[in-house]
All heavy atoms as an XYZ file, in Angstrom:
817
protein
N      94.835    103.306     82.473
C      96.181    103.286     82.979
C      96.777    104.686     82.927
O      96.621    105.376     81.944
C      97.022    102.331     82.168
C      98.470    102.294     82.519
S      99.386    100.903     81.818
C      99.659    101.485     80.155
N      97.337    105.146     84.039
C      97.954    106.441     84.090
C      99.470    106.289     83.969
O     100.061    105.339     84.512
C      97.606    107.203     85.369
O      98.069    106.453     86.434
C      96.135    107.439     85.454
N     100.067    107.215     83.324
C     101.522    107.182     83.169
C     102.105    108.138     84.205
O     101.530    109.199     84.512
C     101.951    107.589     81.786
C     101.488    106.598     80.728
S     102.048    107.011     79.106
C     103.786    106.821     79.256
N     103.276    107.818     84.708
C     103.949    108.703     85.680
C     104.327    110.005     84.965
O     104.665    109.950     83.758
C     105.174    108.000     86.218
N     104.286    111.099     85.678
C     104.693    112.363     85.098
C     106.201    112.291     84.808
O     106.947    111.710     85.542
C     104.425    113.497     86.128
N     106.558    112.884     83.648
C     108.005    112.921     83.348
C     108.733    113.760     84.387
O     108.124    114.697     84.986
C     108.067    113.604     81.972
C     106.770    114.359     81.856
C     105.757    113.608     82.682
N     109.966    113.402     84.662
C     110.692    114.170     85.710
C     110.876    115.631     85.320
O     111.160    115.950     84.176
C     112.040    113.469     85.833
C     112.211    112.753     84.521
C     110.813    112.422     84.060
N     110.620    116.498     86.279
C     110.896    117.931     86.042
C     112.280    118.302     86.601
O     112.786    119.382     86.377
C     109.850    118.794     86.753
C     108.515    118.632     86.147
C     107.618    119.849     86.127
N     108.170    121.168     86.321
C     108.604    121.980     85.354
N     108.533    121.541     84.084
N     109.044    123.176     85.592
N     112.843    117.310     87.338
C     114.134    117.561     87.956
C     114.950    116.303     87.902
O     114.419    115.208     88.204
C     113.920    117.953     89.462
C     115.138    118.040     90.335
C     116.085    119.150     89.907
C     114.710    118.246     91.762
N     116.189    116.381     87.500
C     117.137    115.313     87.599
C     118.157    115.699     88.666
O     118.703    116.808     88.648
C     117.871    115.043     86.289
C     117.049    114.220     85.317
O     116.174    113.465     85.762
O     117.318    114.295     84.085
N     118.348    114.808     89.639
C     119.341    115.052     90.692
C     120.540    114.171     90.332
O     120.442    112.913     90.288
C     118.768    114.690     92.083
C     117.602    115.596     92.398
C     119.892    114.820     93.155
C     116.917    115.274     93.762
N     121.643    114.830     90.051
C     122.909    114.196     89.659
C     123.728    113.951     90.874
O     124.070    114.917     91.607
C     123.649    115.075     88.594
C     125.004    114.460     88.263
C     122.827    115.276     87.351
N     124.024    112.682     91.165
C     124.847    112.338     92.326
C     126.077    111.612     91.834
O     126.000    110.444     91.444
C     124.047    111.482     93.329
C     122.783    112.180     93.799
C     124.943    111.101     94.542
C     121.970    111.408     94.787
N     127.213    112.311     91.828
C     128.506    111.560     91.540
C     128.884    110.758     92.725
O     128.747    111.167     93.862
C     129.482    112.696     91.277
C     128.925    113.888     92.073
C     127.467    113.722     92.090
N     129.283    109.493     92.463
C     129.648    108.579     93.554
C     130.994    107.943     93.330
O     131.411    107.692     92.203
C     128.560    107.496     93.729
C     127.225    108.113     94.071
C     128.431    106.626     92.509
N     131.585    107.564     94.448
C     132.781    106.690     94.455
C     132.785    105.981     95.776
O     133.074    106.578     96.822
C     134.059    107.484     94.223
C     135.285    106.565     94.244
C     135.515    105.720     93.179
C     136.161    106.523     95.337
C     136.619    104.893     93.190
C     137.253    105.655     95.335
C     137.441    104.853     94.271
O     138.543    103.998     94.278
N     132.403    104.724     95.757
C     132.349    103.903     96.996
C     131.558    104.596     98.104
O     132.071    104.752     99.195
C     133.725    103.481     97.424
C     134.316    102.502     96.483
O     133.619    101.729     95.825
N     135.634    102.492     96.383
N     130.354    104.954     97.794
C     129.448    105.621     98.738
C     128.366    104.698     99.291
O     127.319    105.111     99.698
C     128.763    106.849     98.095
C     129.721    107.963     97.744
C     130.200    108.723     98.976
O     129.724    108.530    100.051
O     131.143    109.535     98.784
N     128.638    103.396     99.263
C     127.662    102.400     99.674
C     127.195    102.613    101.100
O     126.027    102.391    101.432
N     128.051    103.152    101.981
C     127.670    103.392    103.348
C     126.747    104.630    103.540
O     126.079    104.767    104.535
C     128.921    103.527    104.216
N     126.749    105.551    102.553
C     126.032    106.782    102.663
C     124.773    106.895    101.770
O     123.872    107.652    102.116
C     126.970    107.953    102.309
C     128.167    108.041    103.211
O     128.046    107.918    104.418
N     129.322    108.198    102.614
N     124.801    106.258    100.625
C     123.851    106.564     99.607
C     122.400    106.260     99.989
O     121.519    106.989     99.623
C     124.239    105.907     98.274
C     123.487    106.522     97.086
C     124.004    104.388     98.337
C     123.826    107.987     96.831
N     122.144    105.217    100.691
C     120.765    104.851    100.983
C     120.084    105.913    101.873
O     118.911    106.286    101.649
C     120.657    103.481    101.658
C     121.001    102.328    100.725
C     120.911    101.012    101.482
C     120.148    102.279     99.500
N     120.818    106.453    102.824
C     120.226    107.481    103.678
C     119.931    108.733    102.824
O     118.900    109.369    103.043
C     121.199    107.810    104.827
C     120.568    108.669    105.929
C     121.441    108.691    107.125
O     122.313    107.860    107.390
N     121.167    109.652    107.994
N     120.826    109.048    101.931
C     120.571    110.221    101.055
C     119.363    109.991    100.150
O     118.497    110.850    100.024
C     121.851    110.515    100.190
O     122.945    110.781    101.091
C     121.610    111.664     99.270
N     119.248    108.786     99.537
C     118.145    108.486     98.663
C     116.792    108.470     99.448
O     115.779    108.965     98.953
C     118.343    107.167     97.932
C     119.501    107.199     96.925
C     119.751    105.805     96.344
C     119.268    108.226     95.875
N     116.845    107.900    100.644
C     115.597    107.927    101.511
C     115.180    109.365    101.783
O     113.991    109.702    101.822
C     115.861    107.173    102.774
C     115.842    105.696    102.597
C     115.916    104.982    103.980
N     116.350    103.636    103.822
C     117.507    103.154    104.266
N     118.356    103.879    104.922
N     117.815    101.859    104.051
N     116.174    110.237    102.095
C     115.857    111.622    102.362
C     115.203    112.288    101.173
O     114.243    113.021    101.314
C     117.120    112.326    102.778
O     116.929    113.707    102.975
N     115.734    112.051     99.991
C     115.173    112.630     98.732
C     113.714    112.114     98.586
O     112.812    112.869     98.286
C     116.025    112.263     97.541
C     117.370    112.989     97.624
C     115.298    112.590     96.229
C     118.407    112.482     96.593
N     113.542    110.807     98.739
C     112.201    110.257     98.535
C     111.200    110.790     99.556
O     110.081    111.049     99.194
C     112.301    108.689     98.665
C     110.998    108.011     98.365
O     110.398    108.298     97.311
O     110.560    107.185     99.205
N     111.628    110.992    100.732
C     110.773    111.498    101.812
C     110.439    112.972    101.674
O     109.339    113.406    101.875
C     111.432    111.257    103.171
C     110.664    111.691    104.402
C     111.368    111.378    105.674
N     112.634    112.063    105.803
C     113.867    111.458    105.748
N     113.985    110.171    105.651
N     114.973    112.196    105.825
N     111.395    113.795    101.273
C     111.273    115.241    101.320
C     110.851    115.958    100.015
O     110.191    116.939    100.033
C     112.571    115.885    101.799
C     113.027    115.419    103.160
C     112.111    115.913    104.331
O     111.394    116.907    104.099
O     112.166    115.362    105.401
N     111.306    115.394     98.879
C     111.100    116.120     97.609
C     109.783    115.721     96.966
O     109.567    114.516     96.735
C     112.297    115.871     96.652
C     112.143    116.676     95.385
C     113.603    116.237     97.353
N     108.995    116.666     96.642
C     107.649    116.436     96.039
C     107.661    116.663     94.487
O     106.793    116.214     93.795
C     106.546    117.310     96.656
C     106.476    117.172     98.186
C     106.315    115.710     98.598
C     106.255    115.596    100.142
N     106.875    114.392    100.630
N     108.647    117.407     94.037
C     108.784    117.634     92.611
C     109.060    116.304     91.909
O     109.874    115.535     92.379
C     110.028    118.609     92.383
O     109.784    119.815     93.030
C     110.232    118.856     90.885
N     108.365    116.043     90.765
C     108.669    114.797     90.007
C     110.126    114.790     89.620
O     110.656    115.758     89.059
C     107.794    114.882     88.773
C     106.673    115.832     89.176
C     107.265    116.822     90.122
N     110.836    113.730     89.976
C     112.265    113.709     89.783
C     112.765    112.328     89.446
O     112.103    111.317     89.541
C     112.958    114.215     91.067
C     112.850    113.319     92.321
C     113.986    112.335     92.415
C     112.828    114.181     93.509
N     114.050    112.352     89.049
C     114.806    111.120     88.793
C     116.172    111.375     89.381
O     116.691    112.494     89.280
C     114.876    110.895     87.302
C     115.775    109.737     86.899
C     115.801    109.537     85.390
N     116.279    110.729     84.697
C     116.740    110.764     83.483
N     116.830    109.629     82.800
N     117.160    111.860     82.952
N     116.761    110.363     89.974
C     118.105    110.449     90.503
C     119.067    109.747     89.522
O     118.785    108.592     89.122
C     118.238    109.812     91.878
C     119.657    109.832     92.399
C     117.311    110.548     92.890
N     120.091    110.454     89.135
C     121.114    109.877     88.234
C     122.383    109.608     89.085
O     123.031    110.536     89.534
C     121.459    110.841     87.109
C     120.247    111.223     86.232
C     120.681    112.312     85.187
C     119.717    110.038     85.522
N     122.635    108.322     89.302
C     123.809    107.883     90.083
C     124.962    107.764     89.032
O     124.938    106.878     88.170
C     123.586    106.582     90.768
C     122.422    106.694     91.740
C     124.852    106.056     91.409
C     122.672    107.583     92.925
N     125.974    108.648     89.141
C     127.040    108.722     88.154
C     128.315    108.146     88.762
O     128.832    108.636     89.738
C     127.248    110.172     87.758
S     125.717    110.946     87.173
N     128.768    107.049     88.169
C     129.856    106.259     88.723
C     130.957    106.019     87.682
O     130.717    106.059     86.483
C     129.328    104.924     89.241
C     128.835    104.031     88.144
C     129.619    103.054     87.585
C     127.545    104.206     87.565
C     129.170    102.225     86.571
C     127.079    103.402     86.576
C     127.909    102.410     86.040
O     127.459    101.647     85.051
N     132.155    105.742     88.191
C     133.318    105.440     87.316
C     133.446    103.952     86.997
O     133.739    103.607     85.820
C     134.630    105.873     87.996
C     134.817    107.398     87.973
O     134.017    108.086     87.404
O     135.831    107.842     88.559
N     133.310    103.101     87.965
C     133.664    101.676     87.789
C     132.544    100.773     88.281
O     131.852    101.100     89.218
C     134.916    101.403     88.615
C     136.149    102.214     88.225
C     137.293    102.093     89.188
N     137.424    100.705     89.671
C     138.533    100.021     89.610
N     139.608    100.544     89.069
N     138.593     98.808     90.112
N     132.442     99.637     87.624
C     131.444     98.629     87.959
C     131.617     98.074     89.396
O     130.662     97.574     89.985
C     131.392     97.513     86.966
C     130.870     97.896     85.600
C     129.442     98.340     85.597
O     128.609     97.843     86.386
O     129.058     99.173     84.716
N     132.813     98.138     89.915
C     133.058     97.564     91.254
C     132.828     98.588     92.370
O     133.161     98.332     93.514
C     134.464     96.966     91.381
C     135.593     97.971     91.169
O     135.325     99.121     90.792
O     136.739     97.545     91.383
N     132.281     99.762     92.030
C     131.948    100.788     93.031
C     130.900    100.200     93.989
O     129.877     99.675     93.556
C     131.402    102.012     92.323
C     131.197    103.201     93.218
O     130.623    103.026     94.304
O     131.577    104.303     92.810
N     131.146    100.266     95.303
C     130.241     99.689     96.228
C     128.901    100.377     96.373
O     127.961     99.900     97.042
C     130.927     99.453     97.613
C     131.116    100.732     98.447
O     130.646    101.817     97.990
O     131.724    100.622     99.486
N     128.745    101.520     95.758
C     127.501    102.213     95.760
C     126.426    101.465     94.982
O     125.259    101.397     95.324
C     127.670    103.576     95.087
O     128.798    104.273     95.641
C     126.427    104.476     95.272
N     126.832    100.838     93.877
C     125.896    100.200     92.959
C     125.120     99.015     93.612
O     123.918     99.021     93.598
C     126.591     99.750     91.706
C     127.377    100.847     90.984
C     128.015    100.307     89.691
C     126.590    102.080     90.702
N     125.854     98.078     94.244
C     125.076     96.990     94.902
C     124.295     97.446     96.110
O     123.290     96.892     96.455
C     126.154     95.957     95.289
C     127.445     96.684     95.266
C     127.260     97.799     94.264
N     124.771     98.526     96.766
C     124.001     99.063     97.867
C     122.625     99.527     97.463
O     121.623     99.298     98.127
C     124.767    100.206     98.547
N     122.566    100.161     96.294
C     121.268    100.641     95.782
C     120.482     99.463     95.194
O     119.296     99.273     95.504
C     121.473    101.706     94.684
C     122.165    102.935     95.270
C     120.169    102.058     93.990
C     122.631    103.935     94.294
N     121.080     98.674     94.341
C     120.387     97.555     93.693
C     119.843     96.557     94.671
O     118.748     96.007     94.493
C     121.326     96.891     92.690
C     121.578     97.749     91.465
C     122.588     97.066     90.563
N     122.797     97.906     89.340
C     123.962     98.078     88.789
N     125.070     97.467     89.256
N     124.081     98.824     87.727
N     120.561     96.344     95.778
C     120.163     95.360     96.784
C     119.117     95.880     97.744
O     118.635     95.141     98.589
N     118.775     97.177     97.664
C     117.835     97.778     98.607
C     116.795     98.614     97.940
O     116.219     99.495     98.523
C     118.611     98.624     99.599
C     119.486     97.803    100.525
O     118.973     97.152    101.408
N     120.747     97.817    100.272
N     116.444     98.285     96.687
C     115.459     99.068     95.933
C     114.103     99.081     96.677
O     113.354    100.043     96.533
C     115.335     98.463     94.564
N     113.823     98.013     97.414
C     112.511     97.904     98.076
C     112.363     98.989     99.193
O     111.221     99.358     99.537
C     112.354     96.522     98.683
C     113.473     96.139     99.650
O     114.613     96.511     99.392
O     113.140     95.463    100.645
N     113.434     99.532     99.697
C     113.288    100.562    100.780
C     113.338    101.969    100.235
O     113.278    102.925    101.001
C     114.377    100.361    101.849
C     114.308     99.020    102.487
C     115.804    100.669    101.258
N     113.378    102.120     98.918
C     113.473    103.496     98.319
C     112.175    104.001     97.828
O     112.118    105.029     97.137
C     114.507    103.455     97.195
C     115.918    103.101     97.610
C     116.843    103.063     96.417
C     116.452    104.038     98.670
N     111.083    103.339     98.170
C     109.750    103.791     97.727
C     109.676    103.766     96.243
O     110.178    102.866     95.586
N     109.089    104.789     95.642
C     108.894    104.880     94.229
C     109.983    105.711     93.564
O     109.765    106.188     92.441
N     111.070    105.952     94.230
C     112.149    106.821     93.704
C     112.709    106.229     92.428
O     113.147    105.090     92.374
C     113.238    106.951     94.741
C     114.261    108.068     94.558
C     113.556    109.426     94.508
C     115.272    108.043     95.647
N     112.730    107.040     91.343
C     113.329    106.637     90.096
C     114.828    106.864     90.147
O     115.272    107.967     90.343
C     112.726    107.420     88.924
N     115.569    105.791     90.006
C     117.037    105.855     90.039
C     117.597    105.245     88.808
O     117.280    104.112     88.475
C     117.594    105.122     91.291
C     119.128    105.156     91.283
C     117.054    105.743     92.580
N     118.444    105.993     88.091
C     119.107    105.492     86.902
C     120.632    105.593     87.147
O     121.101    106.462     87.827
C     118.792    106.297     85.630
C     117.355    106.032     85.142
O     116.779    105.012     85.544
O     116.874    106.897     84.368
N     121.349    104.671     86.549
C     122.810    104.611     86.693
C     123.445    105.115     85.422
O     123.041    104.748     84.322
C     123.266    103.155     86.952
C     122.733    102.642     88.260
C     121.587    101.892     88.308
C     123.438    102.890     89.452
C     121.114    101.381     89.497
C     122.945    102.368     90.658
C     121.796    101.636     90.676
N     124.392    106.042     85.587
C     125.086    106.672     84.437
C     126.594    106.395     84.598
O     127.172    106.805     85.580
C     124.841    108.196     84.416
C     125.574    108.864     83.270
C     123.337    108.472     84.294
N     127.132    105.706     83.633
C     128.569    105.440     83.647
C     129.322    106.681     83.227
O     128.998    107.365     82.245
C     128.885    104.280     82.667
C     130.354    103.904     82.590
C     130.739    103.087     83.832
N     132.180    102.813     83.907
C     132.695    101.610     83.652
N     131.945    100.603     83.320
N     133.987    101.463     83.732
N     130.301    107.064     84.015
C     131.075    108.270     83.750
C     131.867    108.072     82.460
O     132.569    107.120     82.292
C     132.083    108.447     84.941
C     132.878    109.719     84.864
O     132.844    110.429     83.866
N     133.637    109.970     85.878
N     131.700    109.045     81.542
C     132.383    108.987     80.273
C     133.791    109.534     80.394
O     134.578    109.399     79.467
C     131.581    109.771     79.207
C     130.246    109.113     78.968
C     129.487    109.771     77.862
N     129.267    111.179     78.138
C     128.534    111.982     77.374
N     127.970    111.545     76.302
N     128.358    113.289     77.731
N     134.075    110.142     81.513
C     135.428    110.652     81.782
C     136.002    109.983     83.009
O     135.853    108.761     83.166
N     136.617    110.785     83.889
C     137.151    110.224     85.120
C     136.853    111.227     86.233
O     136.847    112.428     86.016
C     138.691    110.018     85.036
C     139.044    108.846     84.137
C     140.543    108.632     84.219
C     140.896    107.407     83.395
N     142.328    107.169     83.427
N     136.677    110.676     87.405
C     136.539    111.516     88.650
C     135.213    112.256     88.743
O     134.287    112.087     87.911
N     135.102    113.055     89.814
C     133.850    113.738     90.105
C     133.419    114.692     88.994
O     132.246    114.712     88.672
C     133.988    114.471     91.428
N     134.334    115.458     88.430
C     134.003    116.391     87.378
C     133.410    115.701     86.157
O     132.347    116.072     85.650
C     135.210    117.217     86.984
C     134.980    118.206     85.915
N     135.346    118.010     84.641
C     134.329    119.417     85.985
C     134.973    119.095     83.875
N     134.306    119.911     84.699
N     134.067    114.571     85.755
C     133.538    113.770     84.609
C     132.165    113.161     84.934
O     131.295    113.107     84.094
N     131.990    112.744     86.195
C     130.727    112.176     86.615
C     129.574    113.174     86.519
O     128.494    112.897     86.020
C     130.800    111.543     88.005
N     129.845    114.411     86.999
C     128.828    115.428     86.932
C     128.500    115.783     85.493
O     127.341    115.893     85.122
C     129.310    116.713     87.702
C     128.398    117.912     87.417
C     129.376    116.410     89.191
N     129.547    115.923     84.664
C     129.275    116.221     83.208
C     128.518    115.083     82.558
O     127.617    115.316     81.748
C     130.588    116.476     82.512
C     131.294    117.765     82.900
C     132.651    117.847     82.105
C     130.462    119.008     82.693
N     128.826    113.821     82.913
C     128.077    112.714     82.336
C     126.620    112.720     82.785
O     125.732    112.384     82.018
C     128.732    111.377     82.776
O     130.019    111.266     82.178
N     126.385    113.113     84.064
C     125.023    113.203     84.549
C     124.249    114.260     83.848
O     123.080    114.064     83.442
N     124.886    115.441     83.660
C     124.203    116.488     82.910
C     123.869    116.094     81.468
O     122.808    116.377     80.934
C     125.031    117.769     82.904
C     124.976    118.525     84.223
C     126.015    119.439     84.527
C     123.979    118.370     85.124
C     126.006    120.134     85.731
C     123.974    119.091     86.343
C     124.993    119.949     86.613
N     124.838    115.360     80.850
C     124.590    114.921     79.454
C     123.451    113.885     79.403
O     122.708    113.852     78.425
C     125.893    114.274     78.908
N     123.259    113.120     80.429
C     122.177    112.114     80.477
C     120.852    112.699     80.876
O     119.782    112.083     80.688
C     122.546    110.979     81.452
N     120.856    113.910     81.414
C     119.601    114.532     81.866
C     118.801    115.009     80.738
O     119.285    115.566     79.733
C     119.981    115.738     82.767
O     118.791    116.417     83.152
N     117.498    114.810     80.847
C     116.549    115.369     79.893
C     115.405    116.159     80.588
O     114.406    116.516     79.931
C     115.996    114.298     78.936
C     115.277    113.154     79.727
O     115.074    113.273     80.937
O     114.934    112.146     79.071
N     115.613    116.388     81.837
C     114.622    117.209     82.615
C     114.915    118.671     82.378
O     116.046    119.036     82.088
C     114.738    116.817     84.078
N     113.918    119.523     82.552
C     114.180    120.981     82.411
C     115.089    121.534     83.504
O     115.693    122.626     83.294
C     112.798    121.592     82.465
C     111.853    120.585     82.945
C     112.503    119.264     82.803
N     115.233    120.849     84.626
C     116.103    121.324     85.680
C     116.941    120.161     86.194
O     116.470    119.006     86.232
C     115.253    121.828     86.861
C     114.344    122.945     86.487
C     112.987    122.712     86.259
C     114.805    124.234     86.309
C     112.110    123.696     85.888
C     113.951    125.264     85.910
C     112.607    125.009     85.693
N     118.171    120.499     86.564
C     119.098    119.462     87.114
C     119.899    120.110     88.217
O     120.185    121.316     88.174
C     120.019    118.930     86.033
N     120.210    119.311     89.234
C     121.077    119.838     90.261
C     122.029    118.735     90.700
O     121.740    117.527     90.510
C     120.329    120.381     91.459
C     119.494    119.505     92.341
C     120.326    118.828     93.402
C     118.393    120.311     93.024
N     123.158    119.100     91.276
C     124.140    118.166     91.775
C     123.994    118.098     93.278
O     123.878    119.110     93.953
C     125.546    118.584     91.375
C     126.584    117.663     92.006
C     125.726    118.744     89.899
N     123.993    116.874     93.792
C     123.854    116.634     95.246
C     124.964    115.640     95.615
O     125.150    114.629     94.957
C     122.524    116.061     95.560
C     122.142    115.984     97.035
C     121.852    117.380     97.619
C     120.901    115.132     97.205
N     125.718    115.947     96.691
C     126.719    114.995     97.170
C     126.041    113.720     97.677
O     124.979    113.752     98.198
C     127.423    115.736     98.281
C     127.175    117.142     98.045
C     125.788    117.197     97.427
N     126.726    112.606     97.541
C     126.161    111.302     97.915
C     125.979    111.189     99.414
O     125.153    110.384     99.831
C     127.103    110.183     97.421
N     126.614    112.013    100.184
C     126.453    111.915    101.659
C     125.608    113.062    102.179
O     125.565    113.299    103.404
C     127.797    111.879    102.345
C     128.628    113.146    102.107
O     128.241    113.960    101.273
O     129.685    113.274    102.780
N     124.867    113.758    101.335
C     124.035    114.919    101.761
C     122.640    114.435    102.017
O     121.744    114.415    101.137
C     124.045    116.011    100.710
C     123.288    117.225    101.168
O     122.516    117.163    102.135
O     123.428    118.279    100.498
N     122.383    113.975    103.206
C     121.052    113.473    103.630
C     120.258    114.557    104.394
O     119.227    114.247    104.979
C     121.154    112.175    104.388
C     121.846    112.360    105.740
O     122.577    113.385    105.919
O     121.798    111.506    106.591
N     120.707    115.791    104.398
C     120.030    116.822    105.241
C     119.518    117.957    104.414
O     118.849    118.830    105.018
C     121.001    117.268    106.302
C     122.402    117.580    105.810
C     122.766    118.810    105.305
C     123.411    116.605    105.804
C     124.029    119.074    104.806
C     124.648    116.827    105.339
C     124.962    118.072    104.845
O     126.246    118.294    104.365
N     119.796    118.101    103.161
C     119.304    119.277    102.391
C     118.150    118.954    101.454
O     117.657    119.890    100.806
C     120.482    119.867    101.555
C     121.379    120.746    102.383
O     120.881    121.583    103.156
N     122.669    120.543    102.288
N     117.660    117.776    101.444
C     116.592    117.434    100.547
C     115.307    118.268    100.784
O     114.582    118.560     99.881
C     116.208    115.901    100.665
N     115.113    118.669    102.028
C     113.926    119.485    102.384
C     113.863    120.839    101.682
O     112.798    121.430    101.578
C     113.827    119.652    103.890
N     114.971    121.350    101.196
C     115.002    122.654    100.540
C     114.971    122.569     99.017
O     114.875    123.584     98.329
C     116.197    123.551    100.994
C     117.526    122.931    100.552
C     116.148    123.748    102.515
C     118.710    123.822    100.751
N     114.985    121.355     98.496
C     115.097    121.186     97.034
C     113.824    121.695     96.339
O     113.922    122.434     95.308
C     115.401    119.717     96.629
C     116.828    119.394     97.066
C     115.165    119.499     95.164
C     117.248    117.970     96.869
N     112.638    121.422     96.840
C     111.418    121.945     96.177
C     111.405    123.455     96.121
O     111.004    124.040     95.098
C     110.183    121.435     96.902
C     109.886    119.988     96.642
O     110.154    119.485     95.528
O     109.375    119.322     97.531
N     111.841    124.098     97.151
C     111.868    125.572     97.185
C     112.853    126.159     96.156
O     112.643    127.251     95.647
C     112.185    126.055     98.619
N     113.908    125.436     95.874
C     114.904    125.909     94.947
C     114.302    125.919     93.567
O     114.572    126.689     92.691
C     116.185    125.048     94.945
C     116.936    125.200     96.218
S     118.579    124.446     96.250
C     118.476    122.936     95.397
């Protein structure tokens, strides 16, 4: 049995009702990024429509590792800080939830 490589990169995505955008962004990451990674979805409230959009469509995300991080503060700034606090990868970056076009440059960064 082989174990998956630990993530070398955590992608922190702060969200607030991004259900309409998030799947396209996650598909882009899964398709374009070759670096072992984990996506940290950082949210404020359990009723955020981003959460069921991801949970209800896990089958279309390939093998993408997605973890949910509850914001310990409020708003985008708190979400980013919560994501960084939850990260244990040697590298982390912040990506907007509607950014489905920059995933191709992440490996080069």
